[in-house]
Gaussian input, Z-matrix of N, CA and C with variables (Angstrom, degrees):
# hf/3-21g

backbone

0 1
 N
 C     1     B1
 C     2     B2     1     A1
 N     3     B3     2     A2     1     D1
 C     4     B4     3     A3     2     D2
 C     5     B5     4     A4     3     D3
 N     6     B6     5     A5     4     D4
 C     7     B7     6     A6     5     D5
 C     8     B8     7     A7     6     D6
 N     9     B9     8     A8     7     D7
 C    10    B10     9     A9     8     D8
 C    11    B11    10    A10     9     D9
 N    12    B12    11    A11    10    D10
 C    13    B13    12    A12    11    D11
 C    14    B14    13    A13    12    D12
 N    15    B15    14    A14    13    D13
 C    16    B16    15    A15    14    D14
 C    17    B17    16    A16    15    D15
 N    18    B18    17    A17    16    D16
 C    19    B19    18    A18    17    D17
 C    20    B20    19    A19    18    D18
 N    21    B21    20    A20    19    D19
 C    22    B22    21    A21    20    D20
 C    23    B23    22    A22    21    D21
 N    24    B24    23    A23    22    D22
 C    25    B25    24    A24    23    D23
 C    26    B26    25    A25    24    D24
 N    27    B27    26    A26    25    D25
 C    28    B28    27    A27    26    D26
 C    29    B29    28    A28    27    D27
 N    30    B30    29    A29    28    D28
 C    31    B31    30    A30    29    D29
 C    32    B32    31    A31    30    D30
 N    33    B33    32    A32    31    D31
 C    34    B34    33    A33    32    D32
 C    35    B35    34    A34    33    D33
 N    36    B36    35    A35    34    D34
 C    37    B37    36    A36    35    D35
 C    38    B38    37    A37    36    D36
 N    39    B39    38    A38    37    D37
 C    40    B40    39    A39    38    D38
 C    41    B41    40    A40    39    D39
 N    42    B42    41    A41    40    D40
 C    43    B43    42    A42    41    D41
 C    44    B44    43    A43    42    D42
 N    45    B45    44    A44    43    D43
 C    46    B46    45    A45    44    D44
 C    47    B47    46    A46    45    D45
 N    48    B48    47    A47    46    D46
 C    49    B49    48    A48    47    D47
 C    50    B50    49    A49    48    D48
 N    51    B51    50    A50    49    D49
 C    52    B52    51    A51    50    D50
 C    53    B53    52    A52    51    D51
 N    54    B54    53    A53    52    D52
 C    55    B55    54    A54    53    D53
 C    56    B56    55    A55    54    D54
 N    57    B57    56    A56    55    D55
 C    58    B58    57    A57    56    D56
 C    59    B59    58    A58    57    D57
 N    60    B60    59    A59    58    D58
 C    61    B61    60    A60    59    D59
 C    62    B62    61    A61    60    D60
 N    63    B63    62    A62    61    D61
 C    64    B64    63    A63    62    D62
 C    65    B65    64    A64    63    D63
 N    66    B66    65    A65    64    D64
 C    67    B67    66    A66    65    D65
 C    68    B68    67    A67    66    D66
 N    69    B69    68    A68    67    D67
 C    70    B70    69    A69    68    D68
 C    71    B71    70    A70    69    D69
 N    72    B72    71    A71    70    D70
 C    73    B73    72    A72    71    D71
 C    74    B74    73    A73    72    D72
 N    75    B75    74    A74    73    D73
 C    76    B76    75    A75    74    D74
 C    77    B77    76    A76    75    D75
 N    78    B78    77    A77    76    D76
 C    79    B79    78    A78    77    D77
 C    80    B80    79    A79    78    D78
 N    81    B81    80    A80    79    D79
 C    82    B82    81    A81    80    D80
 C    83    B83    82    A82    81    D81
 N    84    B84    83    A83    82    D82
 C    85    B85    84    A84    83    D83
 C    86    B86    85    A85    84    D84
 N    87    B87    86    A86    85    D85
 C    88    B88    87    A87    86    D86
 C    89    B89    88    A88    87    D87
 N    90    B90    89    A89    88    D88
 C    91    B91    90    A90    89    D89
 C    92    B92    91    A91    90    D90
 N    93    B93    92    A92    91    D91
 C    94    B94    93    A93    92    D92
 C    95    B95    94    A94    93    D93
 N    96    B96    95    A95    94    D94
 C    97    B97    96    A96    95    D95
 C    98    B98    97    A97    96    D96
 N    99    B99    98    A98    97    D97
 C   100   B100    99    A99    98    D98
 C   101   B101   100   A100    99    D99
 N   102   B102   101   A101   100   D100
 C   103   B103   102   A102   101   D101
 C   104   B104   103   A103   102   D102
 N   105   B105   104   A104   103   D103
 C   106   B106   105   A105   104   D104
 C   107   B107   106   A106   105   D105
 N   108   B108   107   A107   106   D106
 C   109   B109   108   A108   107   D107
 C   110   B110   109   A109   108   D108
 N   111   B111   110   A110   109   D109
 C   112   B112   111   A111   110   D110
 C   113   B113   112   A112   111   D111
 N   114   B114   113   A113   112   D112
 C   115   B115   114   A114   113   D113
 C   116   B116   115   A115   114   D114
 N   117   B117   116   A116   115   D115
 C   118   B118   117   A117   116   D116
 C   119   B119   118   A118   117   D117
 N   120   B120   119   A119   118   D118
 C   121   B121   120   A120   119   D119
 C   122   B122   121   A121   120   D120
 N   123   B123   122   A122   121   D121
 C   124   B124   123   A123   122   D122
 C   125   B125   124   A124   123   D123
 N   126   B126   125   A125   124   D124
 C   127   B127   126   A126   125   D125
 C   128   B128   127   A127   126   D126
 N   129   B129   128   A128   127   D127
 C   130   B130   129   A129   128   D128
 C   131   B131   130   A130   129   D129
 N   132   B132   131   A131   130   D130
 C   133   B133   132   A132   131   D131
 C   134   B134   133   A133   132   D132
 N   135   B135   134   A134   133   D133
 C   136   B136   135   A135   134   D134
 C   137   B137   136   A136   135   D135
 N   138   B138   137   A137   136   D136
 C   139   B139   138   A138   137   D137
 C   140   B140   139   A139   138   D138
 N   141   B141   140   A140   139   D139
 C   142   B142   141   A141   140   D140
 C   143   B143   142   A142   141   D141
 N   144   B144   143   A143   142   D142
 C   145   B145   144   A144   143   D143
 C   146   B146   145   A145   144   D144
 N   147   B147   146   A146   145   D145
 C   148   B148   147   A147   146   D146
 C   149   B149   148   A148   147   D147
 N   150   B150   149   A149   148   D148
 C   151   B151   150   A150   149   D149
 C   152   B152   151   A151   150   D150
 N   153   B153   152   A152   151   D151
 C   154   B154   153   A153   152   D152
 C   155   B155   154   A154   153   D153
 N   156   B156   155   A155   154   D154
 C   157   B157   156   A156   155   D155
 C   158   B158   157   A157   156   D156
 N   159   B159   158   A158   157   D157
 C   160   B160   159   A159   158   D158
 C   161   B161   160   A160   159   D159
 N   162   B162   161   A161   160   D160
 C   163   B163   162   A162   161   D161
 C   164   B164   163   A163   162   D162
 N   165   B165   164   A164   163   D163
 C   166   B166   165   A165   164   D164
 C   167   B167   166   A166   165   D165
 N   168   B168   167   A167   166   D166
 C   169   B169   168   A168   167   D167
 C   170   B170   169   A169   168   D168
 N   171   B171   170   A170   169   D169
 C   172   B172   171   A171   170   D170
 C   173   B173   172   A172   171   D171
 N   174   B174   173   A173   172   D172
 C   175   B175   174   A174   173   D173
 C   176   B176   175   A175   174   D174
 N   177   B177   176   A176   175   D175
 C   178   B178   177   A177   176   D176
 C   179   B179   178   A178   177   D177
 N   180   B180   179   A179   178   D178
 C   181   B181   180   A180   179   D179
 C   182   B182   181   A181   180   D180
 N   183   B183   182   A182   181   D181
 C   184   B184   183   A183   182   D182
 C   185   B185   184   A184   183   D183
 N   186   B186   185   A185   184   D184
 C   187   B187   186   A186   185   D185
 C   188   B188   187   A187   186   D186
 N   189   B189   188   A188   187   D187
 C   190   B190   189   A189   188   D188
 C   191   B191   190   A190   189   D189
 N   192   B192   191   A191   190   D190
 C   193   B193   192   A192   191   D191
 C   194   B194   193   A193   192   D192
 N   195   B195   194   A194   193   D193
 C   196   B196   195   A195   194   D194
 C   197   B197   196   A196   195   D195
 N   198   B198   197   A197   196   D196
 C   199   B199   198   A198   197   D197
 C   200   B200   199   A199   198   D198
 N   201   B201   200   A200   199   D199
 C   202   B202   201   A201   200   D200
 C   203   B203   202   A202   201   D201
 N   204   B204   203   A203   202   D202
 C   205   B205   204   A204   203   D203
 C   206   B206   205   A205   204   D204
 N   207   B207   206   A206   205   D205
 C   208   B208   207   A207   206   D206
 C   209   B209   208   A208   207   D207
 N   210   B210   209   A209   208   D208
 C   211   B211   210   A210   209   D209
 C   212   B212   211   A211   210   D210
 N   213   B213   212   A212   211   D211
 C   214   B214   213   A213   212   D212
 C   215   B215   214   A214   213   D213
 N   216   B216   215   A215   214   D214
 C   217   B217   216   A216   215   D215
 C   218   B218   217   A217   216   D216
 N   219   B219   218   A218   217   D217
 C   220   B220   219   A219   218   D218
 C   221   B221   220   A220   219   D219
 N   222   B222   221   A221   220   D220
 C   223   B223   222   A222   221   D221
 C   224   B224   223   A223   222   D222
 N   225   B225   224   A224   223   D223
 C   226   B226   225   A225   224   D224
 C   227   B227   226   A226   225   D225
 N   228   B228   227   A227   226   D226
 C   229   B229   228   A228   227   D227
 C   230   B230   229   A229   228   D228
 N   231   B231   230   A230   229   D229
 C   232   B232   231   A231   230   D230
 C   233   B233   232   A232   231   D231
 N   234   B234   233   A233   232   D232
 C   235   B235   234   A234   233   D233
 C   236   B236   235   A235   234   D234
 N   237   B237   236   A236   235   D235
 C   238   B238   237   A237   236   D236
 C   239   B239   238   A238   237   D237
 N   240   B240   239   A239   238   D238
 C   241   B241   240   A240   239   D239
 C   242   B242   241   A241   240   D240
 N   243   B243   242   A242   241   D241
 C   244   B244   243   A243   242   D242
 C   245   B245   244   A244   243   D243
 N   246   B246   245   A245   244   D244
 C   247   B247   246   A246   245   D245
 C   248   B248   247   A247   246   D246
 N   249   B249   248   A248   247   D247
 C   250   B250   249   A249   248   D248
 C   251   B251   250   A250   249   D249
 N   252   B252   251   A251   250   D250
 C   253   B253   252   A252   251   D251
 C   254   B254   253   A253   252   D252
 N   255   B255   254   A254   253   D253
 C   256   B256   255   A255   254   D254
 C   257   B257   256   A256   255   D255
 N   258   B258   257   A257   256   D256
 C   259   B259   258   A258   257   D257
 C   260   B260   259   A259   258   D258
 N   261   B261   260   A260   259   D259
 C   262   B262   261   A261   260   D260
 C   263   B263   262   A262   261   D261
 N   264   B264   263   A263   262   D262
 C   265   B265   264   A264   263   D263
 C   266   B266   265   A265   264   D264

   B1=1.4586
   B2=1.5239
   B3=1.3299
   B4=1.4581
   B5=1.5293
   B6=1.3241
   B7=1.4597
   B8=1.5237
   B9=1.3277
   B10=1.4628
   B11=1.5270
   B12=1.3138
   B13=1.4628
   B14=1.5268
   B15=1.3428
   B16=1.4680
   B17=1.5255
   B18=1.3254
   B19=1.4633
   B20=1.5231
   B21=1.3124
   B22=1.4660
   B23=1.5252
   B24=1.3269
   B25=1.4664
   B26=1.5253
   B27=1.3208
   B28=1.4642
   B29=1.5181
   B30=1.3152
   B31=1.4625
   B32=1.5182
   B33=1.3263
   B34=1.4713
   B35=1.5223
   B36=1.3459
   B37=1.4655
   B38=1.5245
   B39=1.3282
   B40=1.4651
   B41=1.5317
   B42=1.3223
   B43=1.4735
   B44=1.5176
   B45=1.3253
   B46=1.4638
   B47=1.5295
   B48=1.3236
   B49=1.4642
   B50=1.5252
   B51=1.3168
   B52=1.4680
   B53=1.5238
   B54=1.3272
   B55=1.4704
   B56=1.5266
   B57=1.3136
   B58=1.4595
   B59=1.5333
   B60=1.3070
   B61=1.4615
   B62=1.5314
   B63=1.3223
   B64=1.4662
   B65=1.5264
   B66=1.3235
   B67=1.4673
   B68=1.5290
   B69=1.3278
   B70=1.4606
   B71=1.5280
   B72=1.3306
   B73=1.4615
   B74=1.5291
   B75=1.3080
   B76=1.4667
   B77=1.5287
   B78=1.3264
   B79=1.4585
   B80=1.5232
   B81=1.3156
   B82=1.4682
   B83=1.5243
   B84=1.3397
   B85=1.4734
   B86=1.5203
   B87=1.3219
   B88=1.4648
   B89=1.5299
   B90=1.3177
   B91=1.4598
   B92=1.5231
   B93=1.3114
   B94=1.4580
   B95=1.5221
   B96=1.3344
   B97=1.4638
   B98=1.5192
   B99=1.3274
   B100=1.4566
   B101=1.5189
   B102=1.3213
   B103=1.4697
   B104=1.5222
   B105=1.3205
   B106=1.4599
   B107=1.5265
   B108=1.3334
   B109=1.4577
   B110=1.5252
   B111=1.3157
   B112=1.4565
   B113=1.5241
   B114=1.3273
   B115=1.4655
   B116=1.5336
   B117=1.3256
   B118=1.4688
   B119=1.5221
   B120=1.2977
   B121=1.4638
   B122=1.5346
   B123=1.3162
   B124=1.4616
   B125=1.5218
   B126=1.3311
   B127=1.4638
   B128=1.5242
   B129=1.3204
   B130=1.4631
   B131=1.5229
   B132=1.3120
   B133=1.4611
   B134=1.5281
   B135=1.3280
   B136=1.4646
   B137=1.5259
   B138=1.3138
   B139=1.4562
   B140=1.5148
   B141=1.3105
   B142=1.4601
   B143=1.5213
   B144=1.3122
   B145=1.4656
   B146=1.5267
   B147=1.3362
   B148=1.4664
   B149=1.5102
   B150=1.3036
   B151=1.4587
   B152=1.5111
   B153=1.3185
   B154=1.4655
   B155=1.5331
   B156=1.3514
   B157=1.4766
   B158=1.5374
   B159=1.3156
   B160=1.4629
   B161=1.5127
   B162=1.3353
   B163=1.4615
   B164=1.5170
   B165=1.3132
   B166=1.4614
   B167=1.5281
   B168=1.3149
   B169=1.4593
   B170=1.5284
   B171=1.3245
   B172=1.4675
   B173=1.5237
   B174=1.3197
   B175=1.4665
   B176=1.5205
   B177=1.3164
   B178=1.4632
   B179=1.5365
   B180=1.3261
   B181=1.4676
   B182=1.5219
   B183=1.3324
   B184=1.4688
   B185=1.5218
   B186=1.3365
   B187=1.4666
   B188=1.5304
   B189=1.3195
   B190=1.4576
   B191=1.5157
   B192=1.3028
   B193=1.4625
   B194=1.5309
   B195=1.3152
   B196=1.4623
   B197=1.5256
   B198=1.3094
   B199=1.4626
   B200=1.5142
   B201=1.3113
   B202=1.4576
   B203=1.5319
   B204=1.3226
   B205=1.4592
   B206=1.5264
   B207=1.3232
   B208=1.4729
   B209=1.5247
   B210=1.3257
   B211=1.4583
   B212=1.5225
   B213=1.3120
   B214=1.4626
   B215=1.5291
   B216=1.3131
   B217=1.4704
   B218=1.5251
   B219=1.3216
   B220=1.4696
   B221=1.5206
   B222=1.3259
   B223=1.4587
   B224=1.5272
   B225=1.3241
   B226=1.4600
   B227=1.5182
   B228=1.3222
   B229=1.4736
   B230=1.5215
   B231=1.3365
   B232=1.4690
   B233=1.5244
   B234=1.3231
   B235=1.4693
   B236=1.5322
   B237=1.3212
   B238=1.4617
   B239=1.5294
   B240=1.3302
   B241=1.4600
   B242=1.5272
   B243=1.3185
   B244=1.4664
   B245=1.5085
   B246=1.3058
   B247=1.4693
   B248=1.5287
   B249=1.3226
   B250=1.4700
   B251=1.5249
   B252=1.3160
   B253=1.4631
   B254=1.5165
   B255=1.3156
   B256=1.4626
   B257=1.5290
   B258=1.3160
   B259=1.4588
   B260=1.5371
   B261=1.3224
   B262=1.4585
   B263=1.5316
   B264=1.3363
   B265=1.4732
   B266=1.4507
   A1=110.91
   A2=117.13
   A3=120.37
   A4=110.54
   A5=118.09
   A6=121.38
   A7=112.22
   A8=117.79
   A9=119.99
   A10=112.28
   A11=118.24
   A12=120.59
   A13=112.26
   A14=120.45
   A15=118.61
   A16=113.20
   A17=117.59
   A18=120.15
   A19=110.80
   A20=116.49
   A21=120.79
   A22=110.11
   A23=115.99
   A24=119.98
   A25=110.47
   A26=116.43
   A27=119.66
   A28=112.24
   A29=115.99
   A30=120.34
   A31=111.83
   A32=115.59
   A33=120.78
   A34=110.27
   A35=116.06
   A36=119.70
   A37=111.36
   A38=117.47
   A39=120.55
   A40=110.96
   A41=116.51
   A42=120.32
   A43=112.17
   A44=116.50
   A45=118.95
   A46=110.95
   A47=117.40
   A48=120.24
   A49=111.33
   A50=116.41
   A51=119.86
   A52=109.97
   A53=116.50
   A54=120.10
   A55=110.74
   A56=116.98
   A57=121.41
   A58=110.60
   A59=117.18
   A60=121.36
   A61=110.40
   A62=115.86
   A63=119.96
   A64=111.67
   A65=117.26
   A66=120.76
   A67=110.64
   A68=117.18
   A69=120.57
   A70=111.03
   A71=116.97
   A72=118.90
   A73=111.14
   A74=116.01
   A75=119.14
   A76=110.15
   A77=117.00
   A78=120.79
   A79=110.97
   A80=117.46
   A81=120.99
   A82=110.03
   A83=116.45
   A84=119.66
   A85=111.15
   A86=116.93
   A87=120.30
   A88=110.31
   A89=117.39
   A90=121.08
   A91=111.12
   A92=116.76
   A93=121.29
   A94=112.75
   A95=116.92
   A96=120.50
   A97=113.82
   A98=116.79
   A99=119.99
   A100=114.56
   A101=116.48
   A102=119.64
   A103=110.32
   A104=115.00
   A105=121.58
   A106=110.08
   A107=116.26
   A108=123.02
   A109=112.25
   A110=115.40
   A111=122.35
   A112=106.94
   A113=117.99
   A114=118.96
   A115=111.64
   A116=115.73
   A117=120.05
   A118=110.66
   A119=116.41
   A120=120.96
   A121=110.65
   A122=117.17
   A123=121.62
   A124=110.76
   A125=116.74
   A126=120.49
   A127=110.50
   A128=116.50
   A129=120.60
   A130=111.60
   A131=117.88
   A132=121.28
   A133=111.03
   A134=116.68
   A135=120.20
   A136=110.80
   A137=116.69
   A138=120.59
   A139=112.01
   A140=116.41
   A141=121.79
   A142=112.18
   A143=117.45
   A144=119.98
   A145=112.79
   A146=116.65
   A147=119.20
   A148=115.33
   A149=117.79
   A150=120.10
   A151=114.97
   A152=117.33
   A153=119.68
   A154=114.06
   A155=120.33
   A156=116.54
   A157=111.87
   A158=116.80
   A159=120.70
   A160=111.76
   A161=116.03
   A162=119.87
   A163=111.47
   A164=116.16
   A165=120.78
   A166=110.63
   A167=116.44
   A168=120.59
   A169=110.91
   A170=116.76
   A171=120.33
   A172=110.97
   A173=116.71
   A174=119.36
   A175=110.30
   A176=116.82
   A177=120.69
   A178=112.15
   A179=117.06
   A180=119.61
   A181=113.61
   A182=117.33
   A183=119.09
   A184=112.51
   A185=115.58
   A186=122.10
   A187=111.75
   A188=115.32
   A189=120.03
   A190=110.12
   A191=116.24
   A192=125.36
   A193=112.80
   A194=117.18
   A195=119.55
   A196=112.46
   A197=117.53
   A198=120.59
   A199=114.47
   A200=117.63
   A201=120.91
   A202=108.90
   A203=115.94
   A204=121.44
   A205=112.63
   A206=117.91
   A207=119.60
   A208=110.65
   A209=117.17
   A210=120.43
   A211=110.05
   A212=117.90
   A213=121.64
   A214=111.83
   A215=116.52
   A216=120.13
   A217=110.04
   A218=116.43
   A219=120.43
   A220=110.96
   A221=116.81
   A222=120.87
   A223=110.44
   A224=117.42
   A225=120.35
   A226=112.33
   A227=117.44
   A228=120.10
   A229=109.54
   A230=117.17
   A231=119.74
   A232=111.09
   A233=117.85
   A234=120.67
   A235=109.46
   A236=116.39
   A237=120.51
   A238=110.54
   A239=117.04
   A240=120.73
   A241=110.40
   A242=117.51
   A243=120.91
   A244=111.20
   A245=117.58
   A246=121.15
   A247=111.55
   A248=116.56
   A249=119.74
   A250=110.50
   A251=116.91
   A252=120.59
   A253=109.88
   A254=117.73
   A255=120.86
   A256=111.19
   A257=116.73
   A258=120.39
   A259=112.68
   A260=116.78
   A261=121.31
   A262=110.83
   A263=115.50
   A264=120.43
   A265=109.09
   D1=-45.94
   D2=-178.45
   D3=-65.39
   D4=-34.91
   D5=-179.68
   D6=-64.88
   D7=-27.20
   D8=-179.58
   D9=-84.79
   D10=-13.87
   D11=-178.59
   D12=-58.54
   D13=-46.82
   D14=179.24
   D15=-59.26
   D16=-39.67
   D17=179.35
   D18=-66.46
   D19=-42.70
   D20=179.21
   D21=-65.15
   D22=-45.26
   D23=179.59
   D24=-63.69
   D25=-41.39
   D26=178.44
   D27=-62.07
   D28=-42.82
   D29=177.25
   D30=-63.81
   D31=-41.43
   D32=178.93
   D33=-62.01
   D34=-49.20
   D35=-179.87
   D36=-61.93
   D37=-38.65
   D38=178.99
   D39=-63.59
   D40=-47.84
   D41=-178.24
   D42=-65.56
   D43=-45.76
   D44=-178.87
   D45=-69.92
   D46=-31.52
   D47=177.60
   D48=-67.23
   D49=-40.66
   D50=176.68
   D51=-62.91
   D52=-45.74
   D53=179.16
   D54=-61.26
   D55=-42.20
   D56=-179.27
   D57=-66.76
   D58=-43.70
   D59=177.86
   D60=-58.48
   D61=-46.52
   D62=179.82
   D63=-64.02
   D64=-37.78
   D65=178.40
   D66=-64.29
   D67=-42.15
   D68=177.77
   D69=-63.33
   D70=-46.40
   D71=-177.59
   D72=-67.24
   D73=-35.92
   D74=176.93
   D75=-65.12
   D76=-42.37
   D77=178.96
   D78=-65.19
   D79=-38.20
   D80=177.98
   D81=-61.53
   D82=-46.26
   D83=178.00
   D84=-62.38
   D85=-40.67
   D86=179.20
   D87=-63.40
   D88=-39.68
   D89=178.56
   D90=-64.05
   D91=-37.74
   D92=-178.50
   D93=-73.88
   D94=-28.37
   D95=-175.13
   D96=-107.28
   D97=2.09
   D98=177.19
   D99=76.27
   D100=19.91
   D101=178.47
   D102=-89.28
   D103=178.19
   D104=-179.47
   D105=-64.04
   D106=132.57
   D107=-174.63
   D108=-91.92
   D109=158.45
   D110=172.01
   D111=-81.44
   D112=127.85
   D113=179.69
   D114=-59.93
   D115=142.22
   D116=177.76
   D117=-56.80
   D118=-35.47
   D119=179.75
   D120=-57.60
   D121=-39.68
   D122=178.86
   D123=-65.85
   D124=-44.79
   D125=178.75
   D126=-61.08
   D127=-42.80
   D128=179.89
   D129=-67.64
   D130=-39.69
   D131=178.71
   D132=-63.99
   D133=-41.98
   D134=176.69
   D135=-59.95
   D136=-39.74
   D137=177.19
   D138=-67.51
   D139=-41.22
   D140=-178.46
   D141=-61.87
   D142=-37.95
   D143=-177.17
   D144=-83.51
   D145=4.28
   D146=174.50
   D147=127.88
   D148=-5.68
   D149=-177.27
   D150=-88.22
   D151=6.96
   D152=-176.19
   D153=-58.40
   D154=-33.09
   D155=176.79
   D156=-61.25
   D157=-39.45
   D158=177.22
   D159=-67.81
   D160=-37.49
   D161=176.56
   D162=-64.87
   D163=-42.32
   D164=178.79
   D165=-64.23
   D166=-42.16
   D167=177.85
   D168=-62.31
   D169=-43.67
   D170=179.03
   D171=-64.69
   D172=-39.46
   D173=177.95
   D174=-58.57
   D175=-40.22
   D176=-177.39
   D177=-78.00
   D178=-41.98
   D179=-174.57
   D180=-79.32
   D181=-42.00
   D182=-178.14
   D183=-104.00
   D184=4.60
   D185=176.56
   D186=52.85
   D187=52.73
   D188=-178.72
   D189=-115.52
   D190=130.78
   D191=177.78
   D192=69.40
   D193=17.44
   D194=-178.08
   D195=-82.78
   D196=-26.13
   D197=-177.01
   D198=-94.93
   D199=-6.77
   D200=-178.24
   D201=-93.40
   D202=100.12
   D203=-172.85
   D204=-60.98
   D205=-39.07
   D206=-179.12
   D207=-62.35
   D208=-37.72
   D209=177.30
   D210=-69.30
   D211=-42.71
   D212=-179.24
   D213=-59.84
   D214=-41.23
   D215=178.13
   D216=-61.82
   D217=-47.42
   D218=179.31
   D219=-64.22
   D220=-39.96
   D221=179.62
   D222=-59.23
   D223=-48.82
   D224=-177.22
   D225=-69.70
   D226=-28.06
   D227=173.10
   D228=-64.88
   D229=-41.10
   D230=179.15
   D231=-67.75
   D232=-34.44
   D233=178.09
   D234=-64.40
   D235=-48.13
   D236=179.77
   D237=-61.74
   D238=-42.90
   D239=179.77
   D240=-63.01
   D241=-43.12
   D242=178.95
   D243=-62.14
   D244=-45.84
   D245=-179.56
   D246=-66.73
   D247=-35.38
   D248=178.07
   D249=-63.38
   D250=-43.39
   D251=178.33
   D252=-65.25
   D253=-41.13
   D254=179.24
   D255=-61.03
   D256=-40.43
   D257=179.55
   D258=-67.66
   D259=-31.99
   D260=-179.95
   D261=-73.52
   D262=-36.09
   D263=-178.44
   D264=-76.82

């Protein structure tokens, strides 16, 4: 059981990271075209449950949410919280 945890965790992080990356890029396009935006709460929740690597990648590649300090603080709190839970499990 313990041997399968890394594979399961890796799969989880991969799937949630892809979802988070897509949510960021979709929100960036919506911001550029004046369409309905993805709530910041949703982006942060996706990061909290394991998608933060994808969120971080999207922030760097599509330059989204990088200049908003209040979001960045919340984002990094969710990263630390996610990693803390991972270390406990």
